[in-house]
C-alpha positions as CSV (number, residue, x, y, z in Angstrom):
1,M,17.9,0.5,-11.9
2,S,16.8,-3.4,-12.7
3,H,14.0,-5.3,-14.1
4,E,12.7,-8.5,-13.3
5,P,9.8,-9.2,-15.5
6,A,6.1,-10.9,-15.0
7,S,6.7,-14.0,-15.0
8,D,3.0,-17.0,-14.2
9,S,2.7,-14.5,-11.4
10,G,1.8,-11.9,-13.2
11,V,4.0,-8.7,-11.0
12,S,6.2,-7.6,-12.5
13,V,9.3,-5.8,-10.5
14,T,11.8,-3.0,-11.0
15,R,13.9,-1.2,-8.8
16,R,14.9,2.3,-8.6
17,G,17.7,2.5,-6.2
18,P,16.4,2.0,-2.8
19,F,13.0,1.9,-3.9
20,A,10.6,-1.1,-5.3
21,I,7.9,-1.0,-8.0
22,W,5.6,-4.4,-7.9
23,T,3.6,-4.0,-10.5
24,L,0.0,-5.1,-10.9
25,D,1.2,-7.4,-15.0
26,R,-2.4,-8.4,-16.2
27,P,-3.7,-5.3,-18.3
28,D,-5.9,-7.8,-20.5
29,R,-7.5,-8.6,-17.1
30,M,-7.5,-5.3,-15.8
31,N,-4.7,-6.3,-13.4
32,A,-7.2,-8.7,-11.5
33,L,-6.1,-10.3,-8.9
34,S,-5.8,-13.9,-8.7
35,R,-4.2,-16.4,-7.0
36,A,-1.3,-16.4,-8.1
37,V,-0.8,-13.0,-8.5
38,L,-1.8,-12.9,-4.5
39,R,0.8,-15.4,-3.6
40,E,3.5,-13.4,-5.6
41,L,2.5,-10.1,-3.9
42,G,2.4,-12.0,-0.2
43,R,6.3,-13.7,-1.1
44,L,7.8,-9.8,-1.9
45,A,6.9,-8.8,0.9
46,R,7.8,-11.1,3.1
47,A,11.2,-10.8,1.1
48,A,10.8,-7.7,1.6
49,V,11.6,-7.7,5.3
50,R,15.1,-9.2,5.0
51,D,16.2,-6.8,2.0
52,E,18.4,-3.9,4.1
53,G,18.7,-1.6,1.5
54,L,14.8,-1.4,0.4
55,R,13.8,2.7,2.4
56,G,10.6,2.3,0.0
57,V,8.0,0.1,-2.7
58,V,5.3,1.4,-5.0
59,L,2.7,-1.0,-5.8
60,T,0.5,0.4,-9.7
61,G,-0.9,-1.7,-12.6
62,A,-0.1,-2.3,-15.7
63,G,-1.1,0.0,-18.4
64,E,-3.3,3.2,-18.0
65,K,-7.0,1.8,-17.5
66,A,-6.1,-0.3,-14.3
67,F,-4.8,-0.1,-11.4
68,C,-6.5,-3.3,-9.9
69,A,-10.1,-3.9,-10.7
70,G,-11.1,-6.6,-8.2
71,A,-10.9,-10.0,-8.1
72,D,-10.9,-12.2,-11.3
73,L,-13.8,-12.6,-11.5
74,K,-13.5,-15.3,-14.5
75,E,-11.4,-17.4,-12.2
76,R,-14.2,-17.2,-9.6
77,Q,-16.4,-18.6,-11.7
78,S,-14.7,-21.6,-11.9
79,M,-14.1,-22.4,-8.5
80,S,-16.7,-23.8,-5.6
81,L,-18.1,-22.5,-2.7
82,E,-15.6,-23.6,-0.7
83,E,-11.9,-22.8,-2.7
84,V,-14.4,-19.6,-2.4
85,R,-14.3,-20.0,1.5
86,E,-10.6,-21.2,1.2
87,F,-9.5,-18.0,-1.1
88,L,-10.0,-14.9,1.1
89,P,-7.6,-16.0,3.9
90,L,-5.0,-15.6,0.9
91,Y,-5.9,-12.4,0.7
92,R,-6.0,-11.3,4.2
93,A,-2.5,-13.2,3.9
94,S,-0.8,-11.3,0.9
95,F,-2.5,-7.8,2.3
96,G,-1.7,-7.7,5.7
97,A,2.2,-8.3,5.3
98,I,2.4,-5.8,2.5
99,D,0.0,-4.1,5.7
100,A,2.7,-5.0,8.1
101,L,5.9,-4.0,5.8
102,P,8.5,-1.8,8.3
103,V,9.0,0.3,5.1
104,P,6.4,2.7,3.6
105,V,4.6,1.2,1.1
106,V,2.5,3.7,-1.2
107,A,0.0,3.0,-3.8
108,A,0.2,4.6,-7.2
109,I,-3.2,4.2,-8.1
110,N,-3.0,4.9,-12.2
111,G,-6.5,4.0,-13.1
112,V,-9.5,2.0,-12.3
113,A,-9.5,0.3,-8.5
114,F,-12.8,-1.3,-7.7
115,G,-13.2,-3.9,-4.3
116,G,-10.4,-6.5,-4.4
117,G,-8.6,-3.4,-6.0
118,L,-9.1,-0.9,-4.0
119,E,-8.8,-3.0,-1.1
120,L,-5.7,-3.8,-1.9
121,A,-4.8,-0.2,-1.9
122,L,-5.5,0.4,1.6
123,A,-3.4,-2.5,3.2
124,C,-0.6,0.3,1.8
125,D,0.1,3.2,3.6
126,L,-0.1,6.3,0.9
127,R,-1.9,6.5,-2.2
128,V,-1.6,8.9,-5.1
129,M,-4.4,8.7,-8.1
130,S,-4.0,9.4,-11.7
131,R,-6.7,12.2,-12.0
132,S,-8.3,9.7,-14.8
133,A,-8.8,7.6,-12.3
134,Q,-11.9,5.4,-10.0
135,V,-12.4,4.1,-7.4
136,G,-14.9,2.3,-5.2
137,L,-15.9,-0.1,-3.0
138,T,-18.7,-1.8,-5.5
139,E,-19.2,-5.8,-3.7
140,T,-22.6,-5.0,-3.1
141,S,-23.6,-4.7,-6.1
142,L,-22.4,-7.6,-7.2
143,A,-24.2,-9.3,-4.2
144,I,-21.4,-9.6,-1.4
145,I,-19.4,-7.5,0.6
146,P,-16.3,-6.4,0.3
147,G,-14.5,-9.3,2.2
148,A,-10.1,-8.5,2.1
149,G,-10.1,-6.1,4.7
150,G,-12.2,-3.0,2.7
151,T,-14.9,-2.7,5.9
152,Q,-12.3,-1.8,9.1
153,R,-9.7,-0.3,6.6
154,L,-11.5,2.3,5.0
155,P,-13.3,3.4,8.1
156,R,-9.8,3.8,9.8
157,I,-9.0,6.3,6.8
158,V,-12.2,8.1,5.8
159,G,-14.1,7.5,8.7
160,L,-17.6,5.5,8.7
161,A,-20.0,8.4,8.2
162,R,-17.6,8.3,4.7
163,A,-17.5,4.3,4.9
164,K,-20.9,3.6,4.6
165,E,-21.8,5.4,1.8
166,M,-19.8,4.1,-0.1
167,V,-19.9,0.6,0.7
168,L,-23.5,0.8,1.0
169,L,-24.0,2.6,-2.3
170,A,-21.4,0.7,-3.9
171,Q,-20.5,4.3,-5.1
172,R,-17.5,5.5,-7.6
173,L,-15.3,8.0,-6.8
174,D,-13.0,10.6,-8.9
175,A,-10.5,10.9,-7.6
176,P,-11.4,15.0,-6.1
177,T,-13.8,13.2,-4.2
178,A,-11.4,11.1,-3.2
179,L,-8.7,13.7,-2.3
180,A,-10.7,15.6,-0.8
181,Y,-12.3,12.2,1.8
182,G,-8.7,11.9,2.7
183,L,-8.9,8.2,0.7
184,V,-5.8,9.8,-1.0
185,N,-3.0,12.0,-0.3
186,R,-1.9,13.4,-3.7
187,V,-4.0,13.3,-7.2
188,T,-1.4,13.7,-9.9
189,G,-0.7,16.8,-11.5
190,E,-1.1,18.0,-15.8
191,G,1.1,15.4,-17.4
192,E,2.0,14.0,-14.3
193,S,1.7,10.0,-14.2
194,A,0.8,8.1,-11.0
195,L,4.4,6.0,-10.7
196,D,6.0,9.6,-10.9
197,C,3.5,11.4,-8.3
198,A,3.9,8.5,-6.1
199,L,8.1,8.5,-6.5
200,A,8.2,12.3,-5.8
201,L,6.3,11.8,-2.6
202,I,8.1,8.9,-1.4
203,A,11.8,11.0,-2.5
204,P,13.0,11.9,0.9
205,L,13.1,8.9,2.2
206,A,16.3,7.6,0.4
207,H,17.8,9.5,3.0
208,A,15.7,9.2,5.6
209,A,16.9,7.3,9.0
210,P,15.3,3.4,8.2
211,I,15.2,2.3,12.6
212,A,13.0,5.9,13.1
213,I,10.8,5.8,9.5
214,A,10.4,1.8,11.0
215,A,9.1,2.4,14.1
216,A,6.8,5.2,13.3
217,L,5.8,3.5,11.3
218,A,4.4,0.7,13.5
219,A,3.7,3.2,16.5
220,L,0.8,4.6,13.5
221,D,0.2,1.9,12.9
222,A,-1.6,0.7,16.0
223,A,-2.8,4.6,16.6
224,A,-6.6,3.4,15.9
225,D,-6.8,-0.1,17.4
226,M,-4.8,1.2,20.9
227,P,-6.9,3.2,23.9
228,L,-4.2,6.2,24.5
229,E,-2.8,5.2,27.3
230,Q,-1.8,1.5,26.0
231,G,-1.0,3.4,22.8
232,L,1.5,5.9,24.9
233,S,3.4,2.9,26.3
234,H,3.2,2.0,22.5
235,E,4.8,5.0,20.9
236,R,7.4,4.6,23.9
237,A,8.2,1.8,23.0
238,C,8.7,2.0,19.6
239,Y,10.8,5.5,20.5
240,E,13.1,3.0,22.1
241,R,13.9,0.9,18.9
242,T,15.8,4.5,17.6
243,L,17.9,5.1,20.9
244,D,20.5,2.6,20.8
245,S,20.8,3.3,16.8
246,Q,23.8,4.8,15.2
247,D,21.6,7.0,13.3
248,R,20.6,8.7,16.7
249,L,24.7,10.0,17.0
250,E,24.7,10.7,13.7
251,A,21.4,13.1,13.7
252,L,23.0,14.9,16.8
253,A,26.5,14.9,15.1
254,A,25.6,15.8,11.3
255,F,23.6,18.7,13.4
256,A,26.5,20.3,15.5
257,E,28.4,20.4,12.4
258,K,26.2,22.1,10.3
259,R,26.0,19.0,7.9
260,K,23.5,17.0,6.0
261,P,23.7,13.6,8.4
262,V,24.1,9.7,6.2
263,Y,22.2,7.4,7.9
264,R,23.0,3.7,7.5
265,G,20.2,1.5,9.0
266,F,22.3,0.8,12.9
């Protein structure tokens, strides 16, 4: 296991085998999203695309109180109106880079995730949540609206009616409610941390076929945006990416030889 401590960026990086763990490491600020944090998340996501040994990413927060409390309001108070306008595209670029990663990203929500914190989790492919955590898009209570993709990603996950209820009423959901809404995939067991829950969830990816996983992600991510016929054509194009791989031939050979396949990502 390798570890890279947090720099001024406020994000620390740990490696556990084929999985990277990116930790928002500003517990004194409830792991709030500063400009430095957002830039670093974007940099990590863009660099991860070139990491051939990477099979998944877990995104979590330092400490037990917060995954991410949202925007750094102390920093925001010192910004002019024009600076705030210029800041918003940084959310889109960084969260978009996470959303576009060819490996699964799971948010390990270890504490509160409000506003931009939940929007960050929504940009991930999967979400697990500590039993004691709370989540919500609470921006309307601060006289603004979600501005980092929340109004678009949340309805795609929980449905429009639930999303309207959450956003318009600035609701804060506990873990059982978030699970019932389909907002999170798992809630931690007794004595289990969100990080351990997330790593257990994606453990099968350590031995999965990377080309197939990337192709499946690409096909699934397009499903919400394309009409069915166009989506089926896109699925076929994604399927084609797997046909020429040696991993596909290895799967057939392993089946014939009654052994576990060994995938190499080519």
